C-alpha positions in Angstrom: -42.4 12.4 85.9 -41.4 14.1 89.1 -38.8 16.1 87.1 -41.4 17.1 84.5 -43.8 18.5 87.2 -40.9 20.2 89.0 -39.0 21.7 86.0 -40.8 21.2 82.7 -44.3 22.2 83.6 -43.4 25.6 85.1 -41.1 26.3 82.1 -43.9 25.5 79.7 -46.3 27.7 81.6 -43.8 30.6 81.7 -43.2 30.2 78.0 -46.9 30.3 77.3 -47.4 33.5 79.4 -44.5 35.2 77.6 -45.9 34.2 74.2 -49.4 35.5 75.1 -48.0 38.8 76.3 -45.9 39.3 73.2 -48.8 38.5 71.0 -51.1 41.0 72.7 -48.5 43.8 72.7 -47.7 43.1 69.1 -51.3 43.3 68.1 -51.9 46.6 70.0 -48.8 48.1 68.4 -49.9 47.1 65.0 -53.3 48.7 65.6 -51.7 51.9 66.7 -49.6 52.1 63.6 -52.5 51.3 61.4 -54.7 54.1 62.8 -51.9 56.6 62.7 -51.0 55.7 59.1 -54.7 55.9 58.1 -55.0 59.3 59.7 -51.9 60.5 57.9 -53.1 59.2 54.6 -56.6 60.6 55.0 -55.2 64.1 55.7 -53.3 64.2 52.4 -56.1 63.0 50.1 -57.4 65.9 47.9 -61.1 65.9 47.4 -63.3 67.9 45.1 -65.2 70.7 46.8 -68.8 70.0 46.1 -71.0 73.2 46.1 -73.9 72.2 48.4 -76.6 74.6 47.3 -76.4 75.3 43.6 -75.2 72.2 41.7 -75.4 68.5 42.0 -71.9 67.3 41.5 -68.5 67.7 39.9 -67.8 65.7 36.8 -64.2 65.7 35.9 -63.3 69.3 35.4 -66.9 70.4 34.7 -69.8 71.5 36.8 -73.1 69.9 36.0 -75.6 72.7 36.1 -78.9 71.7 34.7 -78.2 70.3 31.2 -75.3 72.6 30.6 -71.8 71.6 31.5 -69.8 74.7 32.5 -66.1 74.1 32.7 -63.9 75.4 35.5 -60.6 74.4 36.8 -61.0 72.1 39.8 -61.0 73.7 43.2 -59.6 71.2 45.7 -58.7 71.1 49.3 -57.1 68.7 51.8 -59.3 67.0 54.2 -59.0 68.9 57.5 -60.5 67.7 60.8 -61.5 71.0 62.3 -61.8 71.8 66.0 -65.3 71.8 67.3 -67.2 75.0 66.8 -67.3 77.3 69.9 -70.1 76.2 72.2 -73.2 78.4 72.3 -72.0 80.2 69.2 -75.3 81.8 68.4 -75.8 83.0 71.9 -72.4 84.6 71.9 -73.1 86.3 68.5 -76.3 87.7 69.9 -74.6 89.0 73.0 -73.2 92.5 73.4 -69.5 91.7 74.2 -67.7 92.6 70.9 -64.4 91.0 71.8 -66.0 87.7 72.9 -68.2 87.8 69.8 -65.4 88.4 67.3 -63.2 85.8 69.0 -65.8 83.1 68.9 -66.7 84.1 65.3 -63.1 83.9 64.2 -62.7 80.5 65.8 -65.9 79.4 63.9 -64.6 80.7 60.6 -61.2 78.9 61.1 -63.0 75.6 61.6 -65.7 76.2 59.0 -66.2 73.6 56.2 -69.2 72.2 54.3 -70.3 70.0 57.2 -70.6 72.8 59.8 -71.5 75.6 57.4 -75.1 75.9 58.5 -74.1 76.5 62.1 -71.7 79.3 61.1 -74.4 80.9 58.9 -76.8 80.6 61.7 -74.4 82.5 64.0 -73.8 85.2 61.4 -77.6 85.7 61.0 -77.9 86.2 64.7 -76.4 89.7 64.1 -78.6 92.6 63.3 -79.2 93.2 59.6 -77.4 96.0 57.7 -74.0 97.7 57.7 -73.3 96.9 61.3 -72.3 93.4 60.4 -70.3 94.3 57.3 -67.0 93.0 58.6 -68.5 89.7 59.8 -70.2 89.3 56.4 -66.9 90.0 54.5 -65.1 87.4 56.6 -67.8 84.8 56.1 -67.8 85.3 52.3 -64.0 85.1 52.1 -63.8 81.9 54.1 -66.8 80.3 52.3 -65.2 81.1 48.9 -62.2 79.0 49.8 -64.2 75.7 49.5 -67.5 76.5 47.9 -67.8 79.9 46.0 -70.8 78.9 44.0 -72.9 78.3 47.1 -71.6 81.5 48.7 -72.8 83.5 45.7 -76.2 81.8 45.8 -76.5 82.6 49.5 -75.6 86.3 48.8 -78.2 86.4 46.0 -81.0 84.8 48.0 -80.4 85.8 51.7 -78.6 89.1 51.9 -80.0 92.6 51.8 -79.8 94.0 48.3 -79.1 97.6 49.4 -76.5 97.1 52.1 -74.9 93.7 51.7 -75.6 91.7 48.5 -73.1 93.5 46.2 -70.4 93.7 48.8 -70.7 90.1 49.6 -70.5 88.9 46.0 -67.4 91.1 45.5 -65.7 89.4 48.4 -66.7 85.9 47.2 -65.3 86.6 43.7 -62.2 88.1 45.3 -61.6 85.1 47.5 -62.2 82.8 44.5 -59.9 84.8 42.2 -57.1 84.7 44.8 -57.1 80.9 44.7 -58.2 80.3 41.1 -58.4 83.4 38.9 -59.1 81.4 35.8 -62.2 79.8 37.3 -63.5 83.0 38.8 -63.0 84.9 35.5 -64.8 82.1 33.6 -67.7 82.1 36.0 -68.2 85.9 35.8 -67.9 85.8 32.0 -70.4 83.0 31.6 -72.9 84.4 34.0 -72.9 88.0 32.8 -76.1 87.5 30.8 -77.8 86.5 34.0 -76.8 89.6 35.9 -79.2 92.3 34.7 -78.1 94.9 37.3 -75.1 96.7 36.0 -73.9 97.8 39.5 -73.9 94.1 40.6 -71.9 93.1 37.5 -69.4 95.9 38.3 -69.1 94.5 41.8 -68.2 91.1 40.4 -65.5 92.6 38.1 -64.1 94.6 41.1 -64.0 91.3 43.0 -61.9 89.8 40.2 -59.5 92.7 40.3 -59.2 92.6 44.1 -58.5 88.8 44.1 -56.0 89.0 41.3 -54.2 91.9 42.9 -53.7 90.0 46.1 -51.3 87.7 44.3 -50.0 90.0 41.5 -50.8 93.7 41.3 -49.3 94.1 37.9 -51.5 91.3 36.5 -54.6 93.0 38.0 -53.6 96.2 36.3 -53.3 94.4 32.9 -56.7 92.8 33.5 -58.2 96.2 34.3 -56.8 98.0 31.3 -58.5 95.4 29.0 -61.9 96.2 30.5 -64.3 98.2 28.3 -64.8 101.8 29.2 -67.4 102.2 31.9 -68.0 102.3 35.7 -66.5 98.9 36.3 -63.2 100.1 34.9 -63.4 103.3 37.0 -64.0 101.3 40.2 -61.2 98.8 39.4 -58.8 101.7 38.6 -59.7 103.4 41.9 -58.9 100.2 43.8 -55.6 99.9 42.0 -54.7 103.5 42.8 -55.3 102.7 46.5 -53.1 99.6 46.3 -50.3 101.2 44.4 -50.3 104.1 46.9 -49.3 101.5 49.6 -46.2 100.7 47.7 -43.0 102.7 47.4 -43.6 106.1 46.1 -41.4 105.6 43.0 -43.3 102.5 42.1 -46.7 104.2 42.5 -45.6 107.1 40.4 -44.2 104.8 37.7 -47.7 103.2 37.5 -49.3 106.5 37.3 -47.0 107.8 34.5 -47.9 104.7 32.4 -51.6 105.1 32.9 -53.4 105.2 29.6 -54.4 108.6 28.2 -57.4 107.5 26.1 -59.9 108.7 28.7 -58.6 112.1 30.0 -61.3 112.5 32.6 -60.7 109.1 34.2 -57.0 109.5 34.1 -57.3 112.8 35.9 -59.5 111.3 38.6 -57.4 108.2 39.2 -54.1 110.1 39.3 -55.7 112.7 41.5 -56.7 110.0 43.9 -53.2 108.5 43.9 -51.7 112.0 44.4 -53.9 112.5 47.4 -52.7 109.3 49.0 -49.1 109.9 48.2 -49.2 113.5 49.6 -50.2 112.1 53.0 -47.0 110.1 53.3 -44.5 111.9 51.1 -45.2 115.6 50.3 -41.9 116.3 48.7 -41.9 113.4 46.3 -45.5 114.1 45.3 -44.6 117.8 44.7 -41.7 116.7 42.4 -44.0 114.4 40.5 -46.6 117.1 40.0 -44.0 119.5 38.7 -42.7 116.9 36.2 -46.1 115.9 34.9 -47.4 117.3 31.5 -49.6 120.3 31.9 -53.1 118.7 31.7 -56.2 117.9 33.7 -54.4 115.1 35.5 -51.6 117.3 36.8 -54.1 119.9 37.8 -55.9 117.3 39.9 -52.7 116.0 41.5 -51.7 119.6 42.4 -55.1 120.3 43.8 -55.0 117.3 46.1 -51.3 117.9 47.0 -52.0 121.4 48.1 -55.1 120.4 50.0 -52.8 118.4 52.4 -49.9 120.7 52.2 -51.9 123.9 53.0 -53.0 122.2 56.2 -49.6 121.0 57.2 -47.4 123.9 56.2 -49.1 126.6 54.0 -46.0 128.8 53.8 -43.9 126.0 52.4 -46.7 125.2 49.9 -46.9 128.9 49.0 -43.1 129.0 48.2 -43.4 125.9 46.1 -46.4 127.2 44.2 -44.9 130.6 43.4 -41.6 129.1 42.2 -43.1 126.7 39.6 -41.5 127.2 36.2 -44.5 126.3 34.1 -46.6 129.5 34.1 -49.9 127.6 33.7 -49.1 125.3 36.6 -47.9 128.3 38.7 -51.1 130.2 38.3 -53.2 127.1 38.9 -51.3 126.2 42.0 -51.5 129.7 43.4 -55.2 129.8 42.8 -55.7 126.5 44.5 -53.6 127.4 47.5 -55.4 130.8 47.8 -58.7 129.0 47.8 -57.6 126.6 50.6 -55.5 129.0 52.7 -57.8 132.0 52.7 -60.6 129.9 54.3 -58.4 129.3 57.4 -56.1 132.4 57.5 -57.1 135.2 55.1 -54.6 137.6 56.7 -51.6 135.3 56.0 -52.9 134.7 52.5 -53.2 138.5 51.9 -49.7 139.0 53.2 -48.4 136.3 50.8 -50.2 137.8 47.8 -48.9 141.3 48.6 -45.4 140.1 47.7 -46.4 140.0 44.0 -47.1 143.2 42.1 -50.3 143.4 40.1 -50.2 141.7 36.8 -52.5 140.0 34.3 -50.7 136.8 34.9 -51.8 136.8 38.6 -55.2 138.4 38.0 -56.9 134.9 38.3 -55.2 134.4 41.7 -56.3 137.7 43.0 -59.8 137.1 41.7 -59.9 133.8 43.6 -58.9 135.7 46.8 -61.7 138.2 46.2 -64.3 135.4 45.8 -63.2 133.9 49.1 -63.2 137.1 51.3 -66.0 139.2 49.8 -68.7 137.9 52.0 -66.6 138.3 55.2 -64.8 141.6 54.4 -66.4 143.3 51.4 -64.5 146.5 51.9 -61.2 144.8 51.9 -62.2 142.6 49.0 -63.0 145.7 47.0 -59.5 146.9 47.4 -58.2 143.7 46.0 -60.7 143.7 43.2 -59.7 147.2 42.2 -56.1 146.0 41.8 -56.9 143.5 39.0 -55.3 144.6 35.8 -57.5 142.9 33.2 -60.6 145.1 32.6 -63.1 142.3 32.2 -61.9 140.3 35.1 -61.8 143.5 37.2 -65.4 144.3 36.4 -66.6 140.8 37.3 -64.7 140.9 40.6 -66.1 144.4 41.5 -69.7 143.2 40.8 -69.1 140.1 42.9 -68.0 142.3 45.9 -70.9 144.7 45.5 -73.4 141.9 45.6 -71.9 140.6 48.8 -71.6 144.1 50.2 -75.3 144.9 49.6 -76.2 141.9 51.7 -74.0 142.8 54.6 -74.1 146.6 54.6 -76.1 148.2 51.8 -75.5 151.8 53.0 -71.7 151.4 52.8 -72.0 149.7 49.4 -74.1 152.6 48.0 -71.6 155.1 49.4 -68.8 153.3 47.6 -70.8 153.4 44.4 -71.3 157.2 44.6 -67.6 157.9 45.3 -66.5 155.7 42.4 -69.1 156.6 39.8 -71.1 153.4 40.0 -74.5 155.1 40.3 
């Protein structure tokens, strides 16, 4: 018995303590693993995004909207546990510090989901109405479209100003939707077109589709645009594509322009002219070579006009040399007229010196006539000398009459004296 109390009992007590400690540590370790695994699993479970304002639920791949089931591809997201919204968000948005405001707003947008959406909207609405919050509105619509585009569209319809925000907002929602799910966005726009009575609003939705598709694949956006019916929506979409192609390599942009359909000459001239204006700002020489290689039509005329608008500001003498050496006579005269128009407004003396290099001819009569139009109000006497050099009789008479009308306003006595001396009584 003595041996038991001296050796056995302490050993039993020690064994019990060790067993208890091991049991406790094991249970805590198991709990930690369990929570970590659950968190890991939860963060990878895709869930349907349920539009909170406009429909009741998702049902398979369909939205239940009233009694009509409208099919869209599912829009899914991973569960994300966002950081808390910035404290005092509305107060910050109402404040005057732009950097603090935008920083807090961007943090809010990053953590925005269906649960904290009302708080972010509340912060946005703290800003003054109108164009002053255009960037914040655009960012809100894009972020909202990532998890609930239907509700974002409904909000734009019901809560944003029709003149300054509504159309722009819906464009951004559709663009954000189309970037992630072009088929679903296209289906929604197509199925809701009868509900959109305002044509400008529908055009905005189509532009949103083009913008969203273009963010992933510019060529696909171009194919989509070319299938649109003729009208303002196609014009707006084509204008956007011209801007986007202008950001690419010059050769790629020119390739797109050369393949642009010719069925609408006026639209083609406008769109290619817009592209030419953008390209001229970054690569004058390549744009000039493109303009020279184009067929002689309205489109090439517009490209040359926009090219020379930039070139005449940067280096008018270089632009003058290029214009006067064009091989196509129609392009040559048109380019020289355009340059004369631009250059003479800034430097009529340099323009006159350039034109004096060319002897009078019927070919260049339109160019001289353009110069007369530009300087007659400032220097009617000098303009009359140029008008008198025009070879074609009808064009000469029109130019002389133009100068006399301007001369009468500035110095009627001198104008009448010229009439007497030249038999214009």
